[in-house]
Structures are given as structure tokens and as C-alpha cells.
PLY file of the C-alpha trace (Angstrom):
ply
format ascii 1.0
element vertex 134
property float x
property float y
property float z
element edge 133
property int vertex1
property int vertex2
end_header
140.72 75.51 66.76
137.62 76.96 68.51
139.51 77.65 71.50
142.56 79.74 69.41
139.76 82.14 68.01
138.34 82.58 71.10
141.40 83.73 72.26
142.04 85.80 69.22
138.60 87.36 69.72
139.42 88.42 73.46
142.84 89.98 72.61
141.14 92.26 69.90
138.12 93.08 72.14
140.69 93.93 74.71
142.93 95.87 72.24
139.63 97.73 71.39
138.52 98.36 74.88
142.18 99.62 75.74
142.25 102.19 72.75
138.88 103.58 73.59
139.81 104.31 77.18
143.00 105.90 76.27
141.27 107.96 73.89
138.74 108.86 76.62
141.67 109.78 79.03
143.43 111.74 76.33
140.24 113.93 75.65
140.56 112.89 72.14
136.59 112.62 71.21
136.05 116.24 72.75
139.01 117.38 70.40
137.47 115.81 67.11
134.08 117.30 68.09
135.37 120.89 68.42
138.52 120.63 65.80
138.32 118.92 62.59
141.07 118.27 60.67
142.07 121.00 57.98
144.22 119.09 55.77
147.04 121.94 54.94
150.72 121.27 54.37
152.67 121.23 57.58
155.70 123.73 57.75
157.53 122.19 61.02
156.88 118.99 63.27
156.99 118.84 67.00
158.08 115.96 69.05
154.91 115.33 71.74
155.87 113.89 74.83
152.58 113.85 76.52
148.79 114.02 75.61
146.91 114.24 79.08
148.20 111.63 81.15
149.44 109.11 78.53
153.33 109.33 77.47
153.80 108.57 73.64
157.08 107.35 72.34
158.40 106.29 69.38
156.55 108.49 66.74
152.93 107.26 67.48
151.71 110.71 67.97
152.15 112.95 65.07
152.07 117.01 65.59
152.68 119.29 62.78
152.50 122.97 62.87
150.78 124.51 59.62
149.63 128.02 59.13
146.28 127.69 60.57
147.07 125.69 63.88
148.19 122.28 65.33
147.47 119.04 63.68
147.61 116.15 66.03
147.24 112.29 64.63
147.74 109.04 65.80
148.94 105.82 64.05
145.33 103.83 63.30
146.68 100.63 64.70
147.20 102.67 68.34
143.95 104.40 68.11
141.55 102.99 65.28
138.76 105.55 66.21
140.43 108.84 66.79
140.73 111.20 63.39
143.40 114.02 63.12
142.24 117.19 64.33
143.97 120.78 63.75
143.69 123.01 66.80
143.74 126.53 65.56
146.80 129.05 67.10
144.01 131.07 68.88
142.79 127.84 70.73
146.23 127.05 72.18
147.42 128.03 75.66
150.94 127.28 76.32
152.27 127.14 79.89
156.12 126.50 80.71
156.41 123.55 82.95
160.03 122.70 83.86
161.93 121.93 80.50
158.49 121.50 78.27
155.78 123.56 77.28
152.19 122.42 78.16
149.44 123.61 75.61
146.09 123.24 76.64
143.47 122.85 73.72
140.97 125.31 73.28
138.26 124.81 76.20
138.79 121.25 76.57
140.67 119.02 78.92
143.00 117.95 76.61
146.73 119.25 76.88
149.99 118.42 74.97
153.42 118.51 76.50
156.36 119.22 73.97
160.10 120.69 74.60
159.77 124.04 75.46
162.86 125.03 73.51
161.11 123.33 70.33
157.67 125.28 71.00
159.60 128.47 71.73
161.23 128.30 68.44
158.08 127.28 66.40
155.98 130.18 68.38
158.65 132.68 66.90
158.57 131.06 63.49
154.90 130.39 62.78
153.12 132.81 65.15
154.87 135.63 66.55
152.32 136.73 69.00
153.86 137.15 72.97
150.70 134.97 74.34
152.52 131.90 72.55
155.68 132.32 74.77
155.26 129.93 77.84
0 1
1 2
2 3
3 4
4 5
5 6
6 7
7 8
8 9
9 10
10 11
11 12
12 13
13 14
14 15
15 16
16 17
17 18
18 19
19 20
20 21
21 22
22 23
23 24
24 25
25 26
26 27
27 28
28 29
29 30
30 31
31 32
32 33
33 34
34 35
35 36
36 37
37 38
38 39
39 40
40 41
41 42
42 43
43 44
44 45
45 46
46 47
47 48
48 49
49 50
50 51
51 52
52 53
53 54
54 55
55 56
56 57
57 58
58 59
59 60
60 61
61 62
62 63
63 64
64 65
65 66
66 67
67 68
68 69
69 70
70 71
71 72
72 73
73 74
74 75
75 76
76 77
77 78
78 79
79 80
80 81
81 82
82 83
83 84
84 85
85 86
86 87
87 88
88 89
89 90
90 91
91 92
92 93
93 94
94 95
95 96
96 97
97 98
98 99
99 100
100 101
101 102
102 103
103 104
104 105
105 106
106 107
107 108
108 109
109 110
110 111
111 112
112 113
113 114
114 115
115 116
116 117
117 118
118 119
119 120
120 121
121 122
122 123
123 124
124 125
125 126
126 127
127 128
128 129
129 130
130 131
131 132
132 133
């Protein structure tokens, strides 16, 4: 019984360490410090493919566009220490890379990649400013 408990504790410790490492690789702590969540109603959702070097699948990362900016949140089971953030539109710098739009988020190292067509449609709908066209 004690051996099973030790294995369970080791698994939980490894999961926590891995989630903290992934958070650091994505630049999430810098985003949380700089861009607190605003909590407004989204008007559109984005299919985020990458955050930094981490690929997301199956909706584990949620991205929603609101009047003030882009809200990013992760499943709590995947990232238990990462709170949602809202990056203001004025702090998003898009660049087209193939069929994706890479969005640099403020002066942090964090980037988000989304399908370019989806970003362009959103940029036309939400923020009709020329610099948001990758």
C-alpha cells in the first residue's frame, strides 16, 4: 500500500513539474503579470495551434476575441497554475508565416499561431486596422 502511495505521489509531482516547465516555455508567467483577465463576453473564437514551441490539440487552449483584446485560457488540469489573460489589441503584432498568422503578444516572448484565414477574418471584423493584417 505504501508503495502505491509513493508511486501516486511521484506521478503527481512529475505532472506538476511538467506543467510548470510547459508554462515557462510558453511565456505564460510573463503574460499573467502583464495582461490580467478582463472578463468580457467574447464575440469570436480562434483555433489556436501553437503557443511558443508547444502545440495544442483538442481544445486544451481556449482563445476568444473580445472588444478589448484576445483572451487566452488553458484547461486547469493541463496548466493548474496559469490564469486566463486578455492581451489588448494594441499589444498584438501579427506576422504571416505560411498559412498561419503568428501573433507576438506584447513585449513578452510569447507567441500564438492561428490559421491565417481565421485571423484575417477576425481582424476585419473586430479591429479594422491595417497593422492587424499579417
